[in-house]
C-alpha positions, -999 to 999 in steps of 0.1 A, spaced: 553 -329 -681 543 -293 -683 556 -272 -654 545 -238 -666 581 -229 -675 581 -195 -692 544 -192 -691 527 -161 -677 491 -172 -675 471 -203 -666 454 -223 -693 418 -212 -700 403 -246 -693 419 -250 -659 392 -232 -638 362 -248 -657 379 -282 -653 385 -277 -616 348 -267 -611 337 -297 -631 360 -319 -610 346 -305 -577 310 -311 -588 320 -346 -600 334 -354 -565 305 -338 -546 274 -336 -569 250 -329 -540 271 -314 -512 288 -287 -534 256 -272 -549 241 -271 -514 272 -254 -501 270 -228 -530 233 -221 -521 243 -215 -484 272 -192 -495 248 -173 -518 223 -169 -489 250 -157 -466 262 -132 -491 227 -118 -498 219 -115 -461 252 -95 -456 241 -71 -482 206 -64 -467 214 -41 -436 212 -10 -458 176 -18 -467 166 -21 -431 186 10 -423 167 29 -449 134 17 -434 144 28 -399 156 62 -410 125 67 -431 103 58 -401 122 84 -380 118 110 -408 81 104 -411 73 105 -374 97 135 -367 74 155 -390 42 143 -373 57 143 -338 43 108 -330 70 82 -321 48 52 -312 44 41 -348 81 47 -354 90 25 -324 69 -4 -337 84 0 -372 119 0 -358 113 -30 -335 98 -50 -363 126 -41 -387 153 -50 -362 136 -83 -353 134 -93 -390 170 -83 -394 180 -103 -363 162 -134 -377 181 -131 -410 214 -127 -391 207 -159 -371 199 -178 -403 230 -163 -418 250 -175 -388 236 -210 -391 243 -211 -429 278 -197 -424 287 -224 -399 272 -251 -421 289 -241 -453 322 -237 -436 319 -273 -422 309 -286 -456 337 -267 -473 362 -284 -450 348 -318 -460 348 -308 -497 383 -293 -496 400 -322 -478 381 -348 -498 391 -332 -530 427 -330 -520 426 -367 -510 410 -377 -543 435 -356 -564 465 -370 -545 452 -405 -552 447 -397 -589 482 -382 -591 498 -411 -573 478 -438 -592 487 -422 -625 523 -418 -615 525 -455 -609 515 -461 -645 540 -437 -660 570 -450 -679 605 -451 -663 615 -424 -688 594 -399 -669 613 -404 -637 647 -405 -655 640 -371 -671 621 -352 -643 635 -338 -611 622 -358 -582 619 -328 -560 598 -310 -586 575 -341 -588 572 -340 -550 563 -303 -552 530 -314 -569 520 -332 -537 531 -304 -513 531 -268 -527 506 -273 -555 482 -292 -533 485 -265 -506 478 -237 -530 447 -256 -542 436 -261 -506 438 -224 -499 420 -216 -531 391 -241 -526 387 -236 -488 392 -198 -486 395 -180 -519 366 -195 -538 340 -190 -510 353 -155 -502 353 -146 -539 318 -159 -544 306 -140 -514 323 -108 -526 309 -111 -561 274 -118 -550 276 -90 -524 287 -65 -551 259 -75 -574 233 -75 -547 244 -41 -534 245 -26 -568 209 -38 -575 198 -22 -542 216 10 -552 197 11 -585 165 5 -565 172 35 -542 189 60 -566 202 56 -601 221 89 -599 243 78 -570 246 43 -585 261 59 -616 287 77 -594 295 43 -578 298 27 -612 324 53 -623 344 45 -592 342 8 -599 355 14 -634 385 32 -619 390 3 -594 389 -23 -622 415 -4 -643 438 -2 -613 432 -39 -605 440 -49 -641 472 -29 -641 485 -40 -607 468 -74 -604 480 -84 -638 516 -79 -628 510 -98 -596 493 -127 -613 522 -135 -638 548 -134 -610 526 -157 -587 525 -182 -615 563 -181 -621 568 -183 -583 552 -218 -583 577 -230 -609 606 -214 -591 595 -230 -559 594 -265 -575 630 -260 -588 642 -249 -553 626 -280 -537 641 -302 -564 676 -289 -557 672 -293 -520 660 -329 -524 689 -336 -548 715 -323 -524 700 -341 -494 702 -374 -513 738 -367 -523 750 -352 -490 778 -378 -485 792 -371 -519 790 -334 -513 810 -337 -481 835 -362 -495 844 -338 -523 841 -307 -501 815 -291 -524 796 -274 -495 805 -239 -507 796 -246 -543 762 -261 -532 755 -231 -511 763 -208 -540 741 -227 -564 712 -228 -539 716 -191 -532 713 -185 -570 681 -206 -572 668 -191 -540 675 -156 -553 653 -163 -583 625 -176 -561 629 -145 -539 627 -121 -569 596 -138 -583 579 -139 -548 590 -103 -540 575 -89 -572 543 -110 -568 537 -99 -532 548 -63 -539 520 -60 -565 496 -78 -543 504 -57 -512 501 -25 -531 467 -34 -546 448 -36 -513 458 -1 -499 453 15 -533 418 1 -536 409 10 -500 419 46 -506 399 47 -539 370 34 -518 375 62 -493 376 88 -520 345 73 -535 327 75 -501 335 113 -500 323 118 -536 290 99 -529 285 120 -498 291 152 -518 268 140 -546 241 130 -522 243 164 -505 241 181 -539 210 161 -548 193 169 -514 201 206 -514 189 211 -550 159 188 -547 169 169 -578 142 146 -590 152 110 -580 155 84 -607 150 50 -591 132 17 -594 115 23 -560 99 56 -569 113 71 -536 123 108 -535 158 118 -526 160 121 -488 183 114 -458 168 79 -456 182 72 -491 216 90 -489 227 77 -455 222 40 -464 239 47 -497 270 59 -479 270 26 -459 265 6 -491 294 25 -507 318 14 -480 306 -22 -482 306 -21 -520 342 -8 -521 353 -33 -495 338 -62 -515 355 -50 -547 388 -49 -527 381 -85 -515 375 -96 -551 408 -81 -562 426 -95 -533 413 -131 -538 420 -130 -575 458 -133 -568 452 -163 -545 429 -179 -571 455 -174 -599 482 -189 -577 459 -218 -568 450 -223 -605 487 -224 -614 491 -252 -588 460 -269 -601 473 -268 -636 505 -286 -625 483 -311 -607 462 -317 -638 494 -319 -660 506 -348 -638 472 -365 -639 470 -361 -677 504 -376 -685 500 -405 -708 504 -438 -689 529 -464 -701 516 -479 -733 508 -516 -730 493 -534 -760 502 -568 -747 476 -596 -745 498 -626 -736 496 -632 -699 515 -653 -673 495 -679 -655 501 -708 -630 501 -740 -649 504 -778 -646 513 -804 -672 495 -838 -675 502 -862 -703 522 -836 -721 493 -811 -721 497 -778 -703 466 -764 -686 460 -733 -665 453 -736 -627 446 -712 -599 470 -726 -573 508 -719 -573 525 -750 -587 560 -737 -594 553 -740 -631 544 -710 -652 530 -707 -687 523 -680 -712 486 -678 -720 483 -668 -757 448 -660 -770 447 -660 -808 424 -634 -823 421 -651 -856 402 -682 -844 395 -674 -808 417 -703 -796 441 -702 -766 475 -719 -765 498 -723 -735 536 -721 -738 557 -732 -708 578 -704 -694 614 -716 -700 635 -684 -701 646 -686 -737 654 -650 -748 665 -638 -782 674 -603 -792 675 -600 -830 693 -570 -846 680 -545 -820 685 -508 -823 677 -484 -795 682 -448 -784 670 -429 -753 665 -398 -775 655 -396 -811 685 -395 -835 709 -406 -807 713 -444 -811 727 -462 -781 725 -498 -793 734 -508 -828 722 -541 -843 725 -561 -810 719 -598 -815 721 -624 -787 707 -657 -777 701 -668 -741 690 -704 -738 671 -717 -707 696 -721 -678 724 -702 -694 744 -675 -677 751 -646 -700 775 -618 -688 779 -583 -703 812 -565 -699 825 -533 -713 832 -497 -705 806 -475 -688 781 -463 -713 787 -493 -736 751 -503 -733 751 -531 -707 723 -518 -685 704 -506 -715 700 -542 -727 684 -552 -694 662 -521 -695 649 -534 -729 643 -569 -715 620 -554 -688 604 -531 -714 613 -501 -693 620 -487 -728 608 -500 -761 632 -507 -790 634 -486 -821 640 -515 -844 646 -553 -844 628 -580 -823 631 -594 -788 615 -628 -783 608 -645 -750 601 -682 -753 594 -676 -790 569 -648 -782 575 -612 -793 577 -593 -759 555 -565 -774 527 -591 -772 533 -598 -735 516 -577 -709 543 -556 -692 532 -566 -657 534 -603 -666 567 -598 -684 582 -582 -653 567 -607 -630 587 -634 -648 620 -615 -644 639 -611 -611 662 -582 -609 689 -570 -585 702 -535 -592 734 -518 -582 714 -491 -564 694 -509 -537 661 -495 -526 646 -506 -493 613 -494 -480 600 -484 -446 590 -516 -429 605 -547 -413 634 -567 -428 608 -595 -434 585 -570 -453 614 -559 -475 623 -595 -484 587 -603 -490 585 -574 -515 597 -599 -541 565 -619 -536 538 -605 -513 522 -639 -507 554 -656 -497 552 -671 -461 579 -663 -435 596 -697 -441 602 -690 -477 615 -655 -470 639 -669 -444 650 -696 -469 657 -669 -495 677 -650 -470 698 -681 -462 703 -687 -499 716 -652 -504 738 -653 -473 718 -626 -455 704 -648 -427 735 -645 -403 736 -607 -402 697 -605 -400 697 -627 -369 722 -603 -353 699 -573 -357 681 -561 -326 647 -576 -335 660 -600 -362 636 -602 -391 612 -579 -373 638 -550 -372 622 -519 -386 641 -502 -415 637 -465 -424 653 -440 -447 662 -467 -473 678 -489 -447 702 -462 -435 711 -483 -404 725 -511 -426 758 -512 -445 757 -510 -483 766 -547 -485 739 -557 -461 713 -537 -481 724 -555 -512 721 -589 -495 685 -580 -487 679 -571 -524 693 -604 -535 671 -622 -509 641 -603 -524 650 -615 -558 654 -651 -545 620 -652 -529 604 -641 -562 617 -674 -576 616 -662 -613 630 -683 -642 650 -653 -655 673 -632 -633 690 -599 -641 719 -591 -619 732 -555 -625 763 -552 -604 746 -572 -577 778 -578 -557 795 -545 -564 791 -532 -528 801 -565 -510 836 -570 -497 857 -599 -510 851 -621 -479 814 -615 -480 814 -621 -517 827 -656 -512 797 -664 -490 772 -646 -513 786 -662 -545 776 -697 -532 741 -684 -526 742 -667 -560 752 -699 -577 723 -717 -560 700 -688 -570 711 -689 -606 710 -727 -610 685 -737 -636 676 -701 -645 685 -679 -674 707 -652 -659 720 -619 -673 749 -606 -654 765 -571 -655 796 -572 -635 832 -561 -633 845 -587 -609 860 -616 -627 847 -640 -600 812 -633 -613 821 -632 -650 845 -661 -655 820 -690 -650 794 -675 -674 783 -697 -703 785 -667 -726 804 -634 -722 793 -605 -744 819 -577 -748 802 -544 -756 817 -512 -770 798 -481 -780 765 -500 -782 778 -530 -803 787 -565 -793 823 -568 -805 831 -602 -789 812 -632 -776 821 -666 -761 831 -682 -728 861 -671 -708 885 -695 -723 875 -688 -758 878 -650 -754 912 -653 -737 924 -674 -766 912 -648 -791 933 -622 -774 909 -594 -782 892 -567 -761 883 -591 -733 919 -604 -731 931 -568 -728 906 -561 -700 915 -594 -683 952 -590 -684 953 -552 -680 936 -552 -645 919 -575 -622 888 -553 -624 872 -551 -659 870 -513 -657 
């Protein structure tokens, strides 16, 4: 995922894509909002025209000495201006309300797009990206986009339209003074490019530094107990200070440039005002022939409104320069949002699906109701026929090679057979490849070479969702979600009734402690079940796997956090849970390993021994050394 690391500017297509996205979300409301903004901007540029008419009326009638005509002209002019201001007020109120709807609606839709796409990303993405930095997409990047869409874009559009409108009015009144203004604008643009360019690159890098800082904070929060146990508070503070210092430097430089730009442009505007006043006075004193689209001669009624327009013009240029930094920072955040949305989802070319089935007279047929029997529905492209294979849990790995990174092989030629109802255990040192094998069975990762067959079907042909639906898994690290105890057990199968969830809890040995909770099965769990012990959390995870009632179970250190007394209770439930299923067990406790049908001993990604407990003890190999060397296998 791109995070703008080392980049100093936003991709060229980010702004056009954002605009296209906004129009796609609001094809009617957004154009109408733009029209109202344009109307508001044009009206705000018109006072100078009315000022010119008022001053001209005073000039004309001062010479003739009759003020009645001037009064009527002034009243009519002010009335028209008042009507325009009322209309501008209405349009301003309307477009601000509409922009609020567009902004929040856009953020809602983009958050949905990010989250929906994130759910379809491969596990590798979450293994290789900092979780805090991912969260930063939903917080900081979304917030910069909100500021840009709701504030910077409308203000920038108003300022640009105001500048263009006022310049056209200037040309209409006096080309000579407009040329003076144009020279001042060139100076402003050069200053903006010099100062604003430095600001922009630091604002972009600030977003990346902010994501890193949040990522580190999230990491330390999750590991706070480990930090305290090993007394690493000072080291963590020092590391955070280093990361925070980088963020400070980027932010300081970005805001230093941004804060300098405004005053510099304001002062250039003030100097320009003086120059226009001097130039206007020179034209008046020397009766220089006016060059304009209106045909008006140089007079007080031209010069005075011009001074007013100069102030407004310089202010609008300053607004444009000021908003550009906010827009660039918003676009940097938008690019990160689009980068997350654009990430390639998990590839799934499978076409074999898992269906409820029933068997009559030896023939398997598909059915809609849950029968407790599942089958693989296999459409054959060659002749258009469909065959059904009963889900048995027969798994074969044939000469499988795999590496998490290219040219770094983790598994070498792994071959194993797990017949329906067999319990297969993996033992070996940390990093030997035990968990990697179970990751490949789930297709969290795809193998580099070899074959994995499930009931005789290549698992690459099985849809990943259906494959995973047939596998129950209990991990060493338990994840509980905000909700009741019942909700967390039902996570294994969302349509499971309460009775089945309670039965699953009893099977896993969790029922007793659940009934002692304040509200029993209705007790609310938050913060990953922080109010429960690690053993209780793991019992809920086992209950969740039990209610899923899958024919294949993967138990990755499922009882590692349960004390010896509790394990005796759980083991009975585990035995009942494993009965009649194909089970893959990763465990260090001999109580879990000894009664396995097959024990695979792994070393550096290779299976070096296989057989049941008695056979491996008799061979006096690696397993024998592990068994006799310590009660724990590692």
